[in-house]
Structures are given as C-alpha cells and as structure tokens.
N, C-alpha and C positions, 0 to 999 in steps of 0.2 A: 504494500500500499503505500510506503514511503517512497519507493521509487516511482511509482505511478503519479504520485503528487508532484514529484520533483519533475519529471518530464513534462506534465501539463503545465506547471508553473513556469518553466523555462520557455515553453511554447506561447504561453498568454503574454509573457514579458515582450515577445518580439512583435506582437500585434501592434499596429499603428491604431490605438483606440483611446478614448477618453475616460481614465479611471476616476473613481470618487476621491475627493480630496484628501479623505483619510488615509487613503492608500498612495496617492500621487505626492502628498505634502512632503518635501524633503525634511521636515523638521518634525515628522510625526512621532518619532521616538522621544525627542527631547519634549514635544508636548504632552506625551504620557507622563513622563516624569515630573513635569512641571505640574500637572494637574494633581499629582499626589504630593508634591511639594506644598502646594496651596492649600493641602488639607492638614498635613502633618508637619509642616516646617522643613527646614534644610538639612536635618540630621540623618544619621546612617539608617533610621527606621523606615525612610522612604526606599532605601535599596532591598531591605529585607521584605517589604510589602508589595512593591511595584515590579521587582526583578525577580528575587527568589521564589516567592510564594505563588506567582503565576505559573512560573516554571514548573513547579512541584504539582499544582493543580493540572495543567496540561498534560504532565506525564502521568498522573494518576488516571484522568479521563481517558487517554489513550489505551491505557492497560485495562480498564474497565469495560470499555465498549467492544463488544464481540459479535459473533454472527454477521450475516449478511448486511442487516440494517445499520447494525453499529458500525461495520466498516465503511458503509456509504457515507454514514455521518461524518466518520474520520476523514473520509476523501473530501468532503465538501469543507469542512471547518478547518482541515490541514491546509487546503489551497488558499483559502481566505487568510489563514495565519502567515503563510510562508508569503503571500503577496504583500501583506502589511509589513512583515519583516525586511524583505529585500527590495520591496518597491515594484510598481507595476511596469515601470519603464525599464527597458533593457539597454544596458550600456553598449551592447553590440549594434543595436539599432541606430543609437546616437552616433557611434563612430561611422556607421555606413552612410549616414547622412552627412558627415563631416567629409567623407571621403568624395561624395557626390558632388558637393558644393566646390570642394577644392579642385576636383578634375574639370569642373565647369569653369574654372578660372574666375571664381567669385570669393576673393579673399575677405571682403566685408561681410558676406553672408556666413563664411567659413568661421570668422571671428565671433561674429554675433552669436551663432548657435553654441560655439565653445565656451562664451560667457554665460549663456542662459543655462546649459547642461552641466558644465563642469568648473564653472566659476573660475575661468582662465583669461586674463585679459593681456593684451600686447599686440605684436605684430606678427601674423602667421609666417612662418619660415624662419624666424629668428630662433638660435639655438636655445637660448634661455626660455622662451615660448614653447617650443617644442618639448624640451625637458620638463617644464611644468605641466603641459597636458598630458604627456606619458605619464607622470607621476599621479595625477588626478584618475585617469582611466585604470592604472592599475591598483590604486586605492580602492576603487569602487569594485574590481572583479575580485581583489583579495578579500574583501568582506563577503562577497557572494559566495566564494569558494570556502570560506571558514563556515559560513551558515550551512552550506550543502553538507560538508564534511560532518558536523554534529548532528545534522537532521540524520543522515544515513547511519551513523555509528550509535547514537543514543536516543534518536528521535526528536519530536516536535518540542519537548519541554527543554531539551538542551539547545536546540536553536535558538529559542527564545531567550535563555539565559545568556548565551554568549552575545547575541546581537544587542539586548538591552544593557547588558553589563559594559560592553563597548561604548554605547550611548552615554551612561553614566560616568564613563572615564573622561570622555570628550567634554561632557557639560561641567563636571568638576573642575576641570583646567588643572593649572598649576598648583592651586591652593590646596588640593589634595593628592598631589603627585606621588607622594609616598605612602598613599593609602593602599590596603591590600586588595581593593577592587583592581588597581592598576596591575598588580601582580598575578591576580587572578587571569585578567586580559591577556598577559603575556603568555601564561602556561596553557590557555585555552587557545590561542592563536598559533603556539609552536607547532603542533602536529600537522595543522592544515597548511601552514605557510610551508613546512618542509615537503610535504607532498605535493604542493603547488609548484615547488622548484624542481621537484623530481619530474613532474609532469612536463615541466617546461625542457628539461633534459631529453626526456623522451620524444618530444615534440620537435626539438631543435637539434643544437650540436652537443650531443651527449658528453662527449670526451671534454670539451670545452668548458661545460656548466660543472662537470665534477671536479675539474682542475680548479675551477674558480671557488668552489665551496669547500675545497680541502681545508679541514681545520675550523670549519664554521658551522658543521651541521648541528652541533650540540648547543650553539649560543642561540639566545632569544633575539635576534635581529629579524625584524619584519617592518623595517622603515621603507618608505617608498624608494629612498635612494639606492638602498641595497638590492631590493627587488629590480629596480630598473638596471642596475649593473649586470643582474642574472639574465634579464632580457637581452641585452645588447650583447652578451656573450653568446646565447642561445640562437640568437639571429645572426650572429657573426657580424654584427652591425657596428661601425665606427662610432666613437664617442659623439655626443650630439654637438659639441663644440665644432667638429668638422664639417658640418653641414649648414648650408645658411640660405637654402631656397625653399620656396613653397613646394616646389616638386620632390625634393628631397625629403621634406617633412612628411609629404603625403606617401612616399615610397615606404617610409619608416612606419607611419600609421598603418598602413596597408599590411605590413610584414608583422606589426604588433596584434592586429586584428586576426589574422590566420594562425598565430601561434597560441593566442588565447582560445580561439575555437578548436584548435586540436587538443588543447589542455582539458577543455569542456568534454570532448568526445572521450579522452582518457578516464577522467573522473566518472563519467556515466558506465563505462565498462566496469570499472573498478567498483563503483556503487552497485551495479548489478551482481557482481561476483560476490561482494561482501554479504549482500541481502541473501544470495542462494545459499552460502556457506553457513550463515548462522540461522 
C-alpha cells in the first residue's frame, strides 16, 4: 500500500493542476506549527504535541486499519497526507518549465519562474546564479527523498515526523541551533542522504563518486554545497565557475534533471524490493 501511495503521489505531483492552498502553500508546515504555538506558546511542548504525537497517532491508525475497506482508507488518507508533506507541485515539472523557457531564449521568463518557484534572483547564466539554483533544486529533491525513505522504511508516521521536525528546526533558527531536535534531524537525514549519494553514483560516474565520498560516508554532511559537489562529480561536470552562458547553464540543468530522474527510478526499484522482502 505504501508503494502504491508513493507511485500515485509522484504521478499527481507532475500534473499541471491547481491544488488547494493547504497543499500548495509553501509555508504549510510552518503554519501548522504556528497554530499550535498560538495555543501553547513557544516552548518545547509544541514539538511534542504538533510533531511527535501526530506521528504516533498516524502510525497507530495505519496499524489498526485492516481489511479491504481499511486499506482503501489508508490509501486515500495516505495520499492526502503525503501530498501535504511533500507538496502538490513537482520540482521536476518546474525544472522542465525552466528548460523550455531557456531553450526558447527567454531569460526574463526563466528568471521570473526561478524566482517564483525556487526563490532565486540574479542573471541567468551567471555562475553564482547557476550554483544557487542548483542548490535550491537539490534541497527540494533532498527533502523529497528523505520523506520517501522513511515512508517506505517505517510508514506514514515516520514520514510525518521527519518532515515536521525539519520544519521545526528551520522555524526555530539559530536561537535553538543546539537543541536536540537538530541532532534528531541530522540522524533522520543521514541514511536517506547516503542512499541518495549512492543512487547518484549508480546513475552517474560511479567510480568518481566513490572516490569523492572516500572518508565521508559516516559524516553527517548533508548541506547543499556538499551534495552539489557530488552532483558535479556524478555528471563529470566542471565547477560552476567555469561556465558563464545561459546555454551552458541549461545544459547543466538538463543533466541534473536527468540524473535526479534516474535516482527516482533507482529509489522506486529499491522501495519495491524492500516492501517485497519485508
């Protein structure tokens, strides 16, 4: 059932449709936490009641529901939950639209879409702009892969926990940087990030990625910069500073899109194998 939910959600996210605001709103997770904060204040009690407790309730509900009608309910509610967690808009579709505008020699439209969807400003083709856009795209995909990983391994409750805990950490900011929720986020992200890197190795230059990751596998490095370096190695791409035209930026973006799509295919195969084994 989890695999079916995953396939349907990934398919629905590629559709060009108008999603309800509570799914399409980029700040939906922060709004959820803010609503609880308005009731309970800004203390740690918000995390226990708005992050951990719903995760446990979701896990208990999916365990309790059985039979045909129960599993059908899990399918429907699971799709709604996952769409709320990962958003109704697919990053891959946005990248496709960026490529179309770029190939049509429309830098203004390219820049406008990049600002609207990825909050990146600047001049398309500039190495710094290209690096920032790549980092934003990778950050979105990284969160998608982390949610998928925990959905497949431990179910809907675990996916809720990891996504909302990340939203909590981002919302808290530097004032709670040493809090244990940040360490929890690091541990929850680590296995999915390492599997993502391995997927990039399988989808790209395996030997180069393995060499790049030598001595780094056990570290909790999951910043956009380090992941971008792995992407460049996997694609056998030069550093962004060596490119300086819109055409070169589009070539890199297209290669990145292809790499991530191959990673998704690898993850779906691994997910199916995992579900079959367990």
